[in-house]
PATOR-657766 format. One record per residue (C-alpha): residue in three letters; x, y, z; residue number from 1. Coordinates in pm, whole numbers, plus 32768, in hexadecimal, padded with zeros to 4 digits. Example, Ala and Ser with C-alpha at 12.3 -4.5 7.8 and 13.67 -1.06 7.14 Angstrom:
BEGIN
ALA, 84CE, 7E3E, 830C, 1;
SER, 8557, 7F96, 82CA, 2;
% end
This chain:
BEGIN
UNK, F9D8, 2F86, 864E, 1;
UNK, F8EA, 2E6F, 8692, 2;
UNK, F7C2, 2E1C, 85B8, 3;
UNK, F6F4, 2DB7, 86E6, 4;
UNK, F5E8, 2EB9, 869C, 5;
UNK, F5B9, 2E52, 8531, 6;
UNK, F46C, 2DD7, 84B9, 7;
UNK, F479, 2C61, 847F, 8;
UNK, F4F5, 2BFF, 832A, 9;
UNK, F409, 2B5A, 8239, 10;
UNK, F41E, 29E6, 81FE, 11;
UNK, F519, 2A2B, 80EA, 12;
UNK, F606, 2AD8, 81DE, 13;
UNK, F5D3, 2C31, 8143, 14;
UNK, F5A3, 2D57, 822D, 15;
UNK, F449, 2DEE, 823B, 16;
UNK, F418, 2F63, 8272, 17;
UNK, F2D3, 3004, 82D0, 18;
UNK, F319, 3177, 82AA, 19;
UNK, F23F, 326E, 8361, 20;
UNK, F119, 32EA, 829B, 21;
UNK, F0E1, 31A2, 81E2, 22;
UNK, EF70, 31FA, 81C0, 23;
UNK, EFB2, 334A, 8117, 24;
UNK, EEFE, 338B, 7FCF, 25;
UNK, EFB4, 32F4, 7EA7, 26;
UNK, F079, 3403, 7DF3, 27;
UNK, F1CF, 3452, 7D69, 28;
UNK, F260, 347D, 7EC5, 29;
UNK, F1EF, 331E, 7F22, 30;
UNK, F28A, 3297, 7DE3, 31;
UNK, F3D7, 333A, 7E39, 32;
UNK, F3C4, 32AE, 7F9A, 33;
UNK, F37B, 3156, 7F0A, 34;
UNK, F4AC, 3172, 7E27, 35;
UNK, F587, 31C8, 7F52, 36;
UNK, F500, 30A9, 8025, 37;
UNK, F538, 2FBB, 7F01, 38;
UNK, F69B, 303D, 7ED0, 39;
UNK, F6EF, 2FF9, 803E, 40;
UNK, F658, 2E9D, 8028, 41;
UNK, F710, 2E54, 7EE2, 42;
UNK, F861, 2EC5, 7F6B, 43;
UNK, F827, 2DEE, 809F, 44;
UNK, F7C8, 2CC3, 7FC3, 45;
UNK, F8F7, 2CED, 7EE1, 46;
UNK, F9E2, 2CF2, 800B, 47;
UNK, F936, 2BD0, 80BF, 48;
UNK, F91D, 2AF1, 7F8B, 49;
UNK, FA67, 2B4C, 7EE5, 50;
UNK, F9AD, 2B8D, 7DA0, 51;
UNK, FA09, 2CB5, 7CC9, 52;
UNK, F940, 2DF4, 7CF0, 53;
UNK, F8D5, 2DD1, 7B83, 54;
UNK, F848, 2C75, 7BC6, 55;
UNK, F78A, 2CEE, 7CF8, 56;
UNK, F716, 2E23, 7C3A, 57;
UNK, F685, 2D45, 7B2A, 58;
UNK, F5D9, 2C67, 7C2D, 59;
UNK, F53B, 2D94, 7CD6, 60;
UNK, F4C0, 2E28, 7B90, 61;
UNK, F428, 2CDD, 7B2A, 62;
UNK, F395, 2C63, 7C71, 63;
UNK, F387, 2D65, 7D86, 64;
UNK, F32C, 2EBA, 7CFA, 65;
UNK, F1D0, 2F1C, 7C93, 66;
UNK, F070, 2F06, 7D15, 67;
UNK, EFFC, 2DB8, 7D97, 68;
UNK, EE7F, 2D99, 7DA2, 69;
UNK, EDFC, 2D8F, 7F07, 70;
UNK, EF49, 2DF5, 7FA0, 71;
UNK, EF61, 2F41, 8053, 72;
UNK, F0BB, 2F3F, 80F3, 73;
UNK, F21E, 2EC6, 80D6, 74;
UNK, F1CC, 2D5E, 8134, 75;
UNK, F270, 2C31, 8094, 76;
UNK, F391, 2D0B, 8020, 77;
UNK, F2BF, 2DB7, 7F18, 78;
UNK, F2D3, 2F2D, 7EEC, 79;
UNK, F196, 2FB0, 7E54, 80;
UNK, F199, 30CA, 7D5C, 81;
UNK, F30E, 310C, 7D6D, 82;
UNK, F3A9, 3200, 7C78, 83;
UNK, F471, 3101, 7BB2, 84;
UNK, F552, 3205, 7B0D, 85;
UNK, F5B5, 329A, 7C5E, 86;
UNK, F5EB, 313B, 7CEC, 87;
UNK, F6D9, 30E6, 7BCE, 88;
UNK, F792, 3233, 7BEE, 89;
UNK, F7C7, 320B, 7D66, 90;
UNK, F833, 30A1, 7D4C, 91;
UNK, F925, 30DD, 7C2F, 92;
UNK, F9B8, 3213, 7CD6, 93;
UNK, F9EE, 3151, 7E19, 94;
UNK, FA8B, 302E, 7D5C, 95;
UNK, FB6A, 30E9, 7C68, 96;
UNK, FBE6, 31DB, 7D72, 97;
UNK, FBF3, 30DE, 7E90, 98;
UNK, FD63, 310A, 7EE7, 99;
UNK, FD4C, 3286, 7EE7, 100;
UNK, FC05, 327E, 7FAB, 101;
UNK, FC91, 318F, 80AD, 102;
UNK, FDC0, 3271, 80D7, 103;
UNK, FCE3, 33A2, 8118, 104;
UNK, FC02, 32DF, 8205, 105;
UNK, FD2C, 324E, 82C2, 106;
UNK, FDB8, 33AE, 82FB, 107;
UNK, FC82, 33FD, 83C5, 108;
UNK, FC8C, 32CB, 84A6, 109;
UNK, FD27, 32C1, 85FE, 110;
UNK, FE9A, 326A, 860C, 111;
UNK, FEC6, 30F4, 85FB, 112;
UNK, FD78, 30C0, 854C, 113;
UNK, FD8D, 3045, 83EA, 114;
UNK, FC7A, 2FFB, 82F2, 115;
UNK, FC8F, 2E8B, 834F, 116;
UNK, FC1F, 2ED8, 84B6, 117;
UNK, FADC, 2F7B, 8444, 118;
UNK, F997, 2EBB, 843D, 119;
UNK, F95D, 2E4D, 82D2, 120;
UNK, F812, 2F0A, 82C0, 121;
UNK, F8BD, 3049, 8337, 122;
UNK, F9CB, 3016, 8230, 123;
UNK, F8BD, 2FF4, 8127, 124;
UNK, F80A, 312F, 81A1, 125;
UNK, F94A, 31FD, 81A5, 126;
UNK, F9BB, 317E, 8051, 127;
UNK, F868, 31BB, 7FAB, 128;
UNK, F852, 3319, 803F, 129;
UNK, F9BC, 335E, 7FE3, 130;
UNK, F97D, 32F2, 7E7D, 131;
UNK, F858, 33DF, 7E68, 132;
UNK, F90F, 34FC, 7F14, 133;
UNK, FA2E, 34E3, 7E19, 134;
UNK, F943, 3541, 7CFE, 135;
UNK, F98C, 36A9, 7CA7, 136;
UNK, F82B, 36E9, 7C2C, 137;
UNK, F783, 360F, 7D31, 138;
UNK, F698, 367E, 7E45, 139;
UNK, F710, 3763, 7F5E, 140;
UNK, F7DA, 36C0, 8071, 141;
UNK, F6D1, 36FB, 817B, 142;
UNK, F5CB, 3649, 80A7, 143;
UNK, F6AD, 351A, 807B, 144;
UNK, F6FE, 3511, 81F0, 145;
UNK, F58E, 3520, 8251, 146;
UNK, F531, 3409, 8161, 147;
UNK, F643, 3320, 81D9, 148;
UNK, F5F8, 3374, 8343, 149;
UNK, F492, 32FD, 830A, 150;
UNK, F523, 31BC, 827A, 151;
UNK, F611, 3193, 83A2, 152;
UNK, F4EA, 31BA, 8491, 153;
UNK, F437, 30AB, 83CB, 154;
UNK, F551, 2FB7, 8413, 155;
UNK, F5C3, 3021, 856D, 156;
UNK, F521, 308D, 86AF, 157;
UNK, F656, 30DE, 877D, 158;
UNK, F777, 31CF, 8756, 159;
UNK, F7CB, 3161, 85F3, 160;
UNK, F6FC, 3273, 8548, 161;
UNK, F7B2, 3380, 8610, 162;
UNK, F8FD, 32E9, 85A7, 163;
UNK, F88A, 32E5, 843B, 164;
UNK, F818, 344F, 8458, 165;
UNK, F970, 34C2, 84CB, 166;
UNK, FA29, 340A, 83B9, 167;
UNK, F92D, 346F, 82AD, 168;
UNK, F94B, 35DC, 8314, 169;
UNK, FAC6, 35CA, 82F5, 170;
UNK, FAB1, 351B, 81A2, 171;
UNK, F9B6, 361C, 8123, 172;
UNK, FA98, 3739, 8192, 173;
UNK, FBB6, 3691, 80D5, 174;
UNK, FAF8, 3662, 7F8E, 175;
UNK, FA05, 3789, 7F9C, 176;
UNK, FAA6, 3899, 8071, 177;
UNK, F9D4, 39AB, 7FCD, 178;
UNK, F899, 390F, 8060, 179;
UNK, F917, 3961, 81BD, 180;
% end
């Protein structure tokens, strides 16, 4: 998968997502979306920098989450009004269960495709969603898929979101079969 359709990275090299509905009224749903966007960005940053997920988590909590006066979107790598508790839960689930998540994700890739062949942003999306889908008391699978599809569309304009949708559907059916 090529990242050719990705929005340009910020000056710091971090991916920038602009999910659909960025101008929606601020509410709990927006905070959950912000947490998911931040989790994808943090997983990408941890992989790209080689820093631990805990280090990146701390950086995000200190510098990138929260309302920035005069800022209305996801510019400069900031994620306004993110649900910090959800962000931490997703990131820690993706990190502590990374080997198991990667195994489940890899089962749903085409033969000959390994995790290393995926675009790093797609890996981050699939891992964040997988971490959330593993939660027994988490949101329904379809809700998680829709949220991460919006994020995928924020990063990619080509076929990548369709690819993510297929893999996310398979992962959700693995972790939350009762939802389907």
